[in-house]
Structure formats: structure tokens, C-alpha cells
C-alpha positions in Angstrom: -74.4 45.5 23.9 -74.6 42.0 22.5 -72.3 39.1 24.1 -70.5 38.6 20.9 -69.4 42.1 21.0 -68.0 42.2 24.3 -64.2 43.0 24.2 -63.2 41.3 27.3 -65.0 38.2 26.4 -63.4 38.3 22.9 -60.1 38.3 24.8 -60.7 35.0 26.4 -62.7 33.5 23.3 -59.7 34.0 20.8 -56.9 32.4 23.0 -56.8 29.3 20.9 -58.7 27.0 18.2 -59.3 23.1 18.4 -56.6 20.9 16.5 -57.2 19.1 13.4 -58.7 15.6 13.3 -55.1 13.9 13.2 -54.4 15.8 16.4 -56.6 13.9 18.7 -54.9 11.1 20.8 -55.7 9.1 24.0 -53.6 10.6 27.0 -54.3 8.0 29.4 -51.3 5.7 30.5 -49.3 4.9 33.6 -48.5 8.5 34.4 -52.2 8.9 35.0 -51.8 6.2 37.8 -49.0 7.9 39.3 -50.7 11.2 39.1 -54.1 9.6 40.9 -51.9 8.3 43.6 -50.2 11.6 44.1 -53.6 13.5 44.1 -55.4 11.1 46.4 -52.9 10.6 49.2 -51.0 13.9 49.0 -53.0 16.5 47.6 -56.3 15.6 48.9 -55.0 15.7 52.6 -53.4 19.1 52.2 -56.6 20.6 50.7 -59.1 19.1 53.2 -56.5 20.5 56.0 -56.2 23.9 54.6 -60.1 24.2 54.2 -60.5 23.3 57.9 -57.8 25.9 58.9 -58.4 28.9 56.5 -61.5 28.0 54.7 -62.2 27.8 50.8 -60.4 30.9 50.3 -57.1 28.9 50.6 -58.5 27.5 47.2 -55.4 25.7 46.2 -57.7 23.1 44.6 -57.7 25.1 41.4 -54.0 25.9 41.6 -53.2 22.1 42.1 -54.3 21.3 38.7 -51.4 23.4 37.4 -49.0 22.3 40.1 -49.7 18.6 39.0 -49.1 19.2 35.4 -45.9 21.3 35.8 -44.7 18.6 38.5 -45.1 15.8 36.1 -43.7 17.7 33.1 -40.6 18.9 34.9 -40.0 15.3 35.8 -40.3 14.3 32.2 -38.0 16.9 31.3 -35.1 15.8 33.5 -35.8 12.2 32.3 -35.1 13.4 28.8 -38.7 12.9 27.7 -41.9 15.0 26.9 -45.4 14.8 28.0 -47.9 15.2 25.3 -50.8 17.6 25.4 -53.5 15.0 26.0 -51.2 13.4 28.8 -51.3 16.8 30.4 -55.0 17.2 30.0 -55.7 13.8 31.8 -53.6 15.0 34.8 -55.4 18.3 34.7 -59.1 16.7 34.5 -57.9 14.1 37.2 -57.5 16.9 39.7 -60.9 17.9 39.4 -62.1 14.2 39.9 -60.0 13.7 42.6 -60.8 17.0 44.5 -64.4 16.1 44.6 -64.0 14.9 47.9 -67.0 12.8 49.1 -66.2 12.3 52.7 -65.2 15.8 53.8 -68.8 16.6 54.4 -68.9 13.8 57.0 -67.1 16.3 59.3 -69.9 18.8 59.4 -72.5 15.9 59.7 -71.0 14.9 62.9 -70.9 18.5 64.1 -74.6 19.1 63.2 -75.5 15.8 64.8 -74.1 16.7 68.2 -75.0 20.5 68.1 -77.0 22.0 70.9 -78.4 24.4 68.5 -79.7 21.5 66.5 -81.3 19.9 69.4 -82.8 23.2 70.7 -84.8 23.4 67.3 -85.7 19.8 67.8 -84.0 18.7 64.8 -81.9 16.1 66.2 -84.8 13.5 66.4 -85.7 14.4 62.7 -82.3 13.7 61.1 -82.5 10.2 59.2 -80.1 7.5 60.2 -79.3 7.1 56.5 -77.9 10.6 56.4 -76.7 11.3 59.9 -75.4 9.3 62.9 -76.9 9.9 66.1 -75.3 12.1 68.6 -75.3 9.1 71.2 -73.5 6.7 68.8 -70.7 9.5 68.2 -70.4 10.0 72.0 -70.2 6.4 72.3 -67.8 5.4 69.5 -65.6 8.6 69.8 -64.2 10.5 67.0 -64.0 7.7 64.0 -66.0 6.9 61.0 -65.2 3.1 61.7 -68.6 2.3 63.3 -71.8 0.8 62.1 -73.8 4.1 62.4 -71.9 5.4 59.5 -72.3 2.4 57.2 -75.4 3.2 55.5 -74.3 6.9 55.0 -71.1 5.6 53.4 -72.9 3.2 51.2 -75.3 6.0 49.8 -72.0 8.3 49.3 -70.3 5.7 47.3 -73.5 5.0 45.3 -74.0 8.7 44.7 -70.6 8.8 43.6 -70.7 6.1 41.0 -74.0 7.3 39.6 -72.8 10.9 39.2 -69.5 10.0 37.4 -71.7 7.8 34.9 -74.1 10.7 34.5 -71.1 12.9 33.4 -71.7 11.4 29.9 -75.6 11.9 29.7 -77.4 15.2 28.9 -74.4 17.3 29.5 -72.7 15.7 26.4 -75.9 15.8 24.1 -75.9 19.5 24.9 -72.2 19.9 24.1 -72.6 18.2 20.9 -75.5 20.6 20.2 -73.8 23.7 21.4 -70.4 23.2 19.8 -70.9 20.9 16.5 -74.4 22.2 15.6 -74.6 25.8 16.7 -70.8 26.5 16.5 -70.7 28.5 20.0 -67.3 29.4 20.8 -67.2 28.9 24.6 -64.9 31.9 25.7 -63.6 30.7 28.9 -62.9 27.2 27.9 -59.4 28.3 26.1 -58.2 29.4 29.6 -57.6 26.2 30.9 -56.8 24.6 27.3 -54.2 27.1 26.4 -52.2 26.7 29.7 -52.2 22.8 28.9 -51.1 23.2 25.5 -48.4 25.9 26.5 -46.8 23.6 29.0 -46.6 20.9 26.5 -44.9 23.1 24.0 -41.9 25.4 24.0 -39.7 23.2 26.2 -36.4 24.7 24.5 -34.3 27.5 25.7 -36.7 30.2 24.1 -39.3 29.4 26.7 -37.6 30.0 30.0 -40.4 32.4 31.2 -42.4 29.3 32.5 -39.4 28.3 34.6 -39.2 31.7 35.9 -42.8 32.4 36.6 -43.3 29.2 38.1 -40.2 29.6 40.4 -41.8 33.1 41.5 -45.1 31.9 42.2 -43.6 28.8 44.2 -41.5 31.0 46.2 -44.5 33.3 46.9 -46.6 30.4 48.0 -43.7 29.0 50.3 -43.3 32.3 51.9 -47.0 33.1 52.5 -47.6 29.6 53.4 -44.9 29.6 56.2 -46.2 32.9 57.7 -49.8 32.4 57.3 -50.2 28.4 57.9 -47.1 26.9 59.1 -46.0 29.3 62.0 -49.5 29.3 63.7 -50.4 25.5 63.2 -46.9 24.5 64.4 -46.9 27.0 67.3 -50.4 25.6 68.3 -48.7 22.2 69.1 -45.7 23.7 70.8 -46.9 26.6 72.8 -49.8 27.1 75.2 -51.3 29.5 72.4 -50.6 29.7 68.8 -49.0 32.7 67.2 -50.7 34.4 64.1 -48.5 36.6 62.4 -51.4 37.4 60.2 -54.9 36.7 61.8 -56.5 33.4 60.4 -60.1 33.3 58.7 -61.0 37.1 59.2 -60.6 40.1 61.1 -64.0 41.2 62.4 -64.7 45.0 62.2 -68.6 44.8 62.4 -68.8 46.1 66.0 -66.6 49.1 65.3 -68.2 49.6 61.8 -71.6 49.4 63.2 -71.3 52.5 65.1 -70.8 54.5 62.1 -72.8 52.3 59.5 -75.6 50.5 61.3 -76.2 46.7 60.4 -73.2 46.6 57.9 -71.4 43.2 58.3 -67.6 44.0 57.9 -64.7 41.4 57.9 -61.3 41.5 56.2 -59.5 38.4 55.1 -56.1 39.2 54.5 -55.3 36.7 51.7 -52.4 36.9 49.2 -54.0 34.1 47.4 -57.2 36.2 46.8 -54.8 39.1 45.8 -53.1 37.0 43.2 -56.5 35.8 41.9 -57.5 39.3 41.2 -54.8 39.8 38.6 -56.4 36.7 36.7 -60.1 37.3 36.9 -62.0 39.3 34.6 -61.5 43.1 35.6 -65.1 44.2 35.1 -66.5 41.3 37.1 -64.7 42.5 40.0 -65.6 46.0 39.7 -69.2 45.2 39.6 -69.0 43.2 42.6 -67.2 46.0 44.6 -69.8 48.7 43.3 -72.6 46.4 44.3 -70.9 45.9 47.7 -70.7 49.7 48.3 -74.4 50.1 47.5 -75.0 47.6 50.3 -73.0 49.6 52.7 -75.2 52.9 51.9 -78.5 50.9 51.8 -78.0 48.8 55.1 -78.1 51.9 57.5 -81.1 53.0 55.7 -82.7 50.1 56.1 -82.1 49.7 59.7 -83.4 53.1 60.6 -86.8 52.4 58.7 -87.2 49.3 60.6 -86.5 46.8 57.8 -83.3 45.3 59.6 -85.0 45.4 63.0 -83.3 42.4 64.5 -79.7 44.0 64.4 -78.2 45.4 67.4 -75.0 47.3 68.0 -72.0 45.5 69.2 -73.2 42.3 67.2 -70.5 40.3 65.6 -70.0 39.7 61.9 -71.5 36.2 62.0 -74.8 37.4 63.9 -75.1 40.5 61.9 -75.0 38.4 58.5 -77.7 35.9 60.0 -80.2 38.5 61.2 -79.9 40.6 58.2 -80.6 37.5 56.1 -83.5 36.6 58.4 -85.0 40.2 58.2 -84.4 41.3 54.5 -81.7 39.7 52.5 -83.0 36.2 52.1 -86.1 37.7 50.3 -84.2 40.2 48.5 -81.5 37.9 47.4 -84.3 35.5 45.8 -85.7 38.6 43.9 -82.0 39.3 42.6 -81.5 35.8 41.6 -84.8 35.8 39.6 -83.7 38.9 38.0 -80.2 37.7 36.7 -82.0 34.3 35.8 -84.8 36.5 33.8 -81.9 38.4 32.1 -80.0 35.4 31.1 -83.1 33.5 29.8 -84.2 36.7 27.8 -80.6 36.8 26.2 -80.6 33.1 25.6 -84.2 33.2 23.9 -83.4 36.4 21.9 -80.3 34.8 20.4 -82.5 31.8 19.4 -85.2 33.9 18.0 -82.8 36.0 16.1 -81.1 33.1 14.5 -84.7 31.6 13.5 -86.4 34.8 12.2 -84.1 37.9 11.6 -83.6 38.0 7.8 -79.5 38.0 6.9 -78.0 40.8 4.9 -78.3 40.8 1.2 -74.8 39.6 0.6 -75.8 36.5 2.8 -79.1 35.7 1.4 -77.8 33.5 -1.5 -76.2 31.3 1.0 -79.0 31.2 3.4 -80.7 27.8 3.7 -84.2 27.4 4.6 -85.5 26.9 8.3 -86.3 23.1 7.7 -83.1 22.5 5.6 -81.1 23.9 8.5 -83.0 21.8 11.0 -82.2 18.7 9.0 -78.7 19.5 8.6 -78.3 20.3 12.3 -79.8 16.9 13.2 -77.6 15.2 11.0 -74.6 16.8 12.4 -75.7 16.0 16.0 -76.2 12.4 15.2 -72.9 12.0 13.4 -70.1 10.9 15.7 -66.5 12.5 15.2 -64.4 9.4 15.1 -61.2 11.6 15.7 -62.6 12.9 18.8 -63.9 9.6 20.0 -67.4 10.6 20.1 -70.2 8.0 21.1 -73.9 8.0 20.1 -75.8 10.8 21.5 -78.8 8.3 21.8 -76.5 6.4 24.4 -76.0 9.6 26.3 -79.6 10.3 26.6 -80.2 6.7 27.8 -77.5 7.4 30.5 -79.3 10.6 31.6 -82.5 8.6 32.1 -81.2 6.0 33.8 -79.4 8.0 36.3 -82.3 10.0 36.9 -84.6 7.1 37.2 -82.0 5.6 39.8 -82.2 8.7 42.0 -86.1 8.5 41.9 -86.1 4.9 42.9 -83.8 5.6 45.8 -85.9 8.3 46.8 -89.0 6.2 47.0 -87.2 3.7 48.9 -85.7 6.2 51.4 -88.9 8.5 52.0 -92.6 7.9 52.6 -94.5 10.2 50.2 -91.5 11.1 48.0 -92.7 13.4 45.0 -91.7 11.1 42.4 -94.3 12.5 39.9 -93.1 16.3 40.3 -89.3 15.1 40.0 -90.3 13.2 36.8 -91.7 16.2 35.2 -88.4 17.9 36.1 -86.4 15.3 34.7 -88.1 15.1 31.4 -89.1 18.8 30.8 -87.4 21.4 33.4 -83.9 20.1 33.1 -83.6 19.8 29.5 -84.7 23.3 29.1 -82.8 25.2 31.7 -79.8 23.0 30.8 -79.9 24.1 27.2 -80.3 27.8 28.1 -77.0 27.5 30.4 -75.2 25.6 27.6 -76.0 28.3 25.0 -74.8 31.0 27.6 -71.8 29.1 28.4 -71.0 28.8 24.7 -71.5 32.7 24.2 -70.3 34.2 27.4 -69.5 31.8 30.0 -72.4 32.5 32.2 -75.0 30.2 33.7 -78.9 30.1 34.5 -80.3 28.9 37.7 -83.8 29.1 39.1 -83.4 30.0 42.8 -84.7 27.9 45.6 -86.6 25.6 43.2 -85.8 22.6 45.2 -86.7 24.2 48.4 -90.2 25.4 46.8 -90.8 21.9 45.5 -90.5 20.4 49.1 -92.7 23.1 50.7 -95.4 22.6 47.9 -95.5 18.9 48.6 -96.7 19.6 52.2 -94.1 16.9 53.4 -93.5 17.0 57.1 -90.2 15.9 58.8 -86.6 16.8 57.7 -85.7 13.7 56.1 -86.9 15.0 52.8 -84.2 17.5 52.4 -81.6 14.9 52.4 -83.3 12.7 49.7 -81.9 12.4 46.2 -83.7 14.9 44.0 -82.9 14.9 40.3 -83.3 18.7 39.9 -80.4 19.4 37.7 -78.7 22.0 35.6 -76.2 20.2 33.3 -75.4 22.8 30.9 -72.3 24.1 32.6 -70.6 20.4 31.8 -70.6 21.6 28.1 -67.4 23.6 28.9 -65.5 20.7 30.2 -66.0 18.7 26.9 -65.0 22.0 25.0 -61.6 21.9 26.9 -61.2 18.3 25.9 -61.7 19.0 22.5 -59.4 22.0 22.4 -56.6 19.9 23.8 -56.9 17.1 21.1 -57.9 14.5 23.7 -60.1 11.7 23.0 -63.1 11.1 25.2 -62.0 7.6 26.2 -59.1 9.2 28.1 -61.6 11.2 30.3 -63.9 8.0 31.0 -60.6 5.8 32.0 -59.4 8.7 34.2 -62.7 8.7 36.3 -62.8 5.0 36.5 -59.3 5.1 37.9 -59.8 8.0 40.4 -63.0 6.7 41.8 -61.6 4.1 44.2 -58.6 5.9 45.2 -60.6 8.9 45.9 -63.0 7.0 48.2 -60.3 5.3 50.2 -58.3 8.5 50.3 -61.0 10.8 51.3 -62.3 8.5 54.0 -58.9 8.0 55.7 -58.1 11.8 55.4 -61.3 12.5 57.1 -60.8 9.9 59.7 -57.4 11.4 60.7 -58.3 15.1 60.7 -61.3 14.2 63.1 -59.0 12.1 65.3 -56.4 14.8 65.5 -58.8 17.1 67.2 -62.5 17.9 67.9 -64.0 19.7 64.8 -64.9 22.5 65.2 -62.3 23.7 67.8 -59.3 25.8 67.9 -57.3 23.4 66.1 -59.1 24.2 62.8 -59.6 28.1 63.2 -62.2 28.2 60.1 -64.7 25.7 61.6 -64.4 27.5 64.9 -65.3 30.9 63.4 -67.6 30.0 60.5 -69.4 26.6 61.0 -71.8 28.2 63.4 -73.1 30.5 60.7 -73.0 27.7 58.1 -75.3 25.5 60.5 -77.8 28.3 61.3 -78.3 28.7 57.8 -78.8 25.2 57.1 -81.2 24.7 60.1 -83.2 27.8 58.6 -84.2 25.8 55.7 -84.8 22.4 57.6 -87.3 23.9 59.9 -89.8 24.8 57.4 -91.0 21.2 57.2 -91.6 20.6 60.9 -94.5 21.1 63.1 -94.7 24.5 64.5 -93.1 27.5 63.7 -90.4 28.2 60.9 -87.8 30.6 60.7 -87.6 30.1 57.0 -91.2 30.8 56.2 -91.1 33.9 58.6 -88.1 35.3 56.8 -90.0 34.9 53.2 -91.3 38.5 52.4 -92.7 38.7 48.9 -92.6 42.6 49.1 -88.8 42.3 49.6 -88.5 39.9 46.8 -90.2 42.2 44.6 -87.6 44.9 45.6 -84.8 42.4 44.7 -86.5 41.6 41.3 -87.0 45.2 40.3 -83.5 46.5 41.4 -81.7 43.4 39.5 -83.9 44.1 36.4 -83.3 47.8 36.5 -79.6 47.5 37.2 -79.0 45.0 34.2 -81.1 47.1 31.9 -79.6 50.3 32.6 -76.0 49.2 32.5 -76.7 47.0 29.4 -78.4 50.0 27.7 -75.4 52.1 28.5 -73.2 49.6 26.5 -70.9 48.6 29.5 -69.1 45.3 29.8 -71.3 42.1 30.3 -69.2 41.1 33.4 -69.9 44.3 35.2 -73.6 43.9 34.4 -73.8 40.7 36.3 -71.1 41.6 39.0 -73.3 44.7 39.9 -76.4 42.7 40.2 -75.0 40.0 42.1 -73.2 42.6 44.3 -76.4 44.2 45.5 -77.1 40.8 47.7 -75.7 41.3 51.0 -72.0 40.5 50.6 -69.2 39.1 52.8 -66.6 41.5 51.7 -63.8 39.1 53.1 -61.3 38.7 50.5 -62.8 41.1 48.0 -60.6 44.0 49.2 -57.6 41.9 48.3 -59.0 40.6 45.1 -60.0 44.1 43.9 -56.4 45.5 45.0 -55.0 42.5 42.9 -57.3 43.4 39.9 -56.4 47.0 40.1 -52.5 46.6 39.8 -52.9 44.1 37.0 -55.2 46.4 35.0 -53.1 49.6 35.3 -49.8 48.1 35.3 -49.1 44.7 34.5 -51.5 44.4 31.6 -49.9 47.5 30.1 -46.6 46.4 30.6 -46.8 42.8 29.4 -50.1 42.8 27.2 -51.4 39.7 25.8 -48.6 37.6 27.7 -50.0 38.6 31.1 -52.7 35.9 31.5 -50.1 33.4 30.3 -47.8 34.5 32.7 -50.3 34.6 35.7 -51.5 31.1 34.8 -48.2 29.6 35.6 -47.5 32.0 38.7 -50.8 30.9 40.2 -49.6 27.3 39.7 -46.2 27.8 41.6 -48.2 29.8 44.4 -50.6 26.6 44.8 -47.4 24.3 44.6 -45.7 26.4 47.4 -48.9 26.6 49.6 -49.5 22.9 49.1 -46.0 22.1 50.3 -46.2 24.2 53.3 -49.7 23.1 54.6 -48.4 19.4 54.2 -45.4 20.2 56.3 -47.9 21.9 58.9 -50.3 19.0 58.7 -47.5 16.3 58.9 -46.2 18.1 62.1 -49.7 17.9 63.7 -50.1 14.3 62.6 -47.0 13.2 63.9 -47.5 15.3 67.3 -50.9 13.7 67.7 -49.7 10.1 66.9 -47.3 10.6 70.0 -50.3 10.6 72.1 -51.3 6.9 71.7 -54.7 7.3 73.8 -56.1 9.5 71.0 -55.4 6.6 68.4 
């Protein structure tokens, strides 16, 4: 099956087309400033708090894009004015820029620096001072970021943010011009975001009441779910000796019970209504493929355990322990093979499309209009270097210069921080690997919304250098895949927004995000130790995250390494063969593309978590709502999800505010 023939992809691809030249405008104005302040000091704290309480499954970040748009559009409506599509796009884009929270990772850094597990591995002394404060300095100063130990870490974080923002207009922009303007690729998933923005800027009359109804429905669902799932446990935690959980937070662990029947099968359940709603909007066959792959692992794990492959697993192990030991015994190596299979498949597809365009002869009726290969190259080059003034294009030569400058800055910084920094290898990656892999990803994003990644490339590079010590793992390394950035530029084009709007928005949000993110992390840490029962997700899941992170870090230390012991090339071969056979078989049967990739990824050991809720939502949407509402269903659900995110955001802010006020009444903590 060809990607261009996939019906599900065509459904997304045909949602909308870009406007005419006169339809492009600058969407940056004072409303963007108000939106940035709203995001930085209201939305950011709410999302950070939720991520510590219920984890990333809360995922209101994506919904908050629509919350902000609808919030400001409703204010404009009641002010007898109207927001243009370009203004709504700026607000939409701003959320992604503002939620790139640079200091949220500091909370995990302090946990890692003080961890007894890290100290037991001998890693604590190896952590560089420019990436981690020492455990002694944290214990001496208490739970605060306002110490000299955090200064070099903060400086490097801000430097990285500035360079990354500038790099947004480097190679990714060149590839967008190539894929969109020269090759005319459709970018099937870009219209999903763009269509929602355009829809909310149009049809404000009485004929379009469905948007208000959908947003109100989603909002009430979010409020009710937020009260039950977030507010009740977080508020009762302050008022009562033990918090009340009407619905279990994080997950319910059934692994010990399931293990008596299905050996070595990690089984948890996340009761998340947000995941249920998400299932109603994601591609159906992608969810089905993932679920099929998960079921296969349920069958395979007991067999692997009885044959001695999953030998470390023991009955009564928890979900966290089962995931970790299975990863060591088998799934780390197997997952590398699966990732390679997906990568090879995508590269083969990208290469076959290029070869087909270059060498396959056109049909007879097209021959008269077919240009020579050299003429096509010349025409394509002319299109690439010619700027679309209406769109606000800038020179591709300048964009490539930005890429080289940002890459050079990372390499120079690495040389300053690390003795024996592998600058020659990284220069090769910057000049050869990154352009090739980014182009392959840009091409696939333009055709079917997929990306290509080479698994464990950074890790393999570090191991091949023979470097000793843990500092190399935290050094800047410009091993990048910039092809996915083309989708954002396509959304910009579809909404008729000039590129200068995006540049101004990034410049505006940078200082706001730095200040808001820093103080949010400071407040959350001062409220309670992290991890602790005050933040259930950290208490349940950070131990696994820490183990997995340390697994890699020990590979460059003297002595034994869990990571090197976990690599079994035989199992990697199994994963490669299984992935390629699955992809080839399903593709040969003409099954949908999303099912193919979903099944391949599902063969890796999965955390079922919220997949059951997602699958249930996908089934209800597929067999009932899509049949009833047809083409309008995706539009309805975009607004419902926006309302749900708004409701969740409001209730989480109530819970967080209650906790902050309660903590502030204890002056010894501040």
C-alpha cells in the first residue's frame, strides 16, 4: 500500500488548503503579550503541578492551546470585536513555546543528586557541578534554587534556551521550503491544528452555536473530572491525616495478581478520563495496532520467562520492578531491534518515493508535460531560493547559516566543559548525518506524518569514544533530527500567518518563561519534598525513571555496567526480524499505515497504563460517534478537548492554590 493511498491519512490531509497570497498577515499585537503573561503565570504552574501529581497523562498542555484560543476569542466576542486567524495562531503557537518548561527538570536533578541509589552506584561523585548541585549543598541550603550551587546550571539552561529558539529557523526551515514549496508534499496532520484555529476565527454568528455547546460540554466534563480526580485528594491531603482518593491516582498495580497467571507481565491500570477522550480523536488504526502489539507481549512474556530469557523476574514483583528487570533481561536489546526495523522501513519508504520520482517513467498522457531531470533540478533550486514575500520568507542561505552557527556554539561549549570532547565525530554528524536524517523525516512528515530516528545513536557515540566518567552524558551534543519542525511551518502557512509573527512570539515568551518556570519550580519544591506523598506521581514513578537513567550513566564508569550487561545482540536481532516481518506482512496485506507502525511499536514491552481508556474511547468514537456525526466529529472533538483541558486547568489551579496558601501559613517553610 502506498502512503498516498491511505484513506485515514487522506481524511486528515484534505481538511484544508493554504490561503491566497493576500491572505497572509502579521498576527502579533498586544493580545499576544496578555496571552504570554496568562500562560507563564497561570497555565505553567497548573501544568507543572499536574505533572507532579498525576504525571504526563494529565496532558493538559495540548488542550491548553485551545483553551487560550477560545478564552481570548470569547473575550473578544463579548467586547464586540473579533480575533483574526493570525492572532489566534500566535496564541496557539505561544502555548507550545511557553510550556517548553526549562526549569521543571531541576526538581528531578535535586532528587537524583540526593538519591541513595545514585550514591550506591558511585555516581554521585561523578555528576558534574555544571549539571547538578551536590547533595551536601542542597541539604545545607534546604529546598530552594536560590543558591550559588544552582548558578552554573541555570546559566547553561538559559544559554540553551536562547540557542534553541534561534535554531528554530535553521535547517528545519530549509527543509520546510524544500518539502512544501519544491516537492509540494501535503503534510496530512498539519491541517488538524490549522483547521481548528481557522474554524474558531470564523462563523461567530448564530449559525455556529455548536462550538459554544461543544466547549461547554468539554468544560463541564473537565471540571467534574478535575474535582473528583485532582481536587478531592489534594485538598483532603491538607485537611485530613490521609488523603481521600475517589479514583486512584497515578495507577492501580495488578502486576502481582496477574503474575500468578501470566508470568513476567507488567500490568497496571490508569483510570484517566482525559485518555478516554483522547482516544476519540487519535487515528483509529494507530490505537488498534498498539493494542495488538501489547496483547502479543502478554503472550510472549510468560514464554520468555519459562525459557529463561526473563530470568530475573520473581513472583510478587511490583509493576515498577517488573518493568525494570524485564528491560535489563530482554526488552532493552529487543527494543533497539524494533526501533531499527521501524527506522529501516521508513528510510526504505522515503528512498523508494525519491527513486520513483527520479526514475520511473510517467504515463503516456503525462510524457508531453514531463521535464528533463536536469530541468527539474534547476526549477526546484529556483523555487527553493525564491522567497515568498507574502508569507514573509527569509533567505534559505541565512537559515543554513543559523544552523551552522548554533551547531558550532554547542561544540565550542562542549569543548569548554569536557576534556576529550569528541568534536570531530560531532562535526561529522552536524554536516552529514543531521541533514540526511532530517530530510528523510521531513519527507515522511510531508507524506504520512511519520518521523525517522536512529536508536541509541548518542549513546553509541559516547561508548565508541572510550570516554570515562559520567560528565559526557550531560554535555551538549548536536546530534539532531530537525525534520519534524517542518510541520510547524506548514501550520503557519495554512493559517496565513507571516513568519515574523512567530519570531516576535518567541522573543516575547523567552523572558516570561524563564522567570515563570524558575519561580514555579521554586514554589513547588518549597511546598513539600519531591518526591513525596504530596506529589503522588513522583512518589510512584520517579524511582523507575532514576533507575533507567542510571542504567546508561554507569556504562562509562570504571568497573561493571548494567547497560553493557543488558545489551544482547541476539535479542536485538530478534527485534529487528520481528519488526521487519510485521511491517512487511501487514503492508503486503494492504492494511492501513497507522496499524503497521502501531503494531511494530506495540511489540516492545509496553506500559498499558491509560491504553485501555484510550482504546475504549477509540472504539466508541469509531463505531458510534463517527457514524452519527461523520466529517464533523473531528471538529467537535477538538473543541470538546479544549473545553476539557480548560476545566481540568481551572480545578488543578484551585487545588494548587489551596495547597500553596496552606503551606504559606507555615512560615518556617518559607
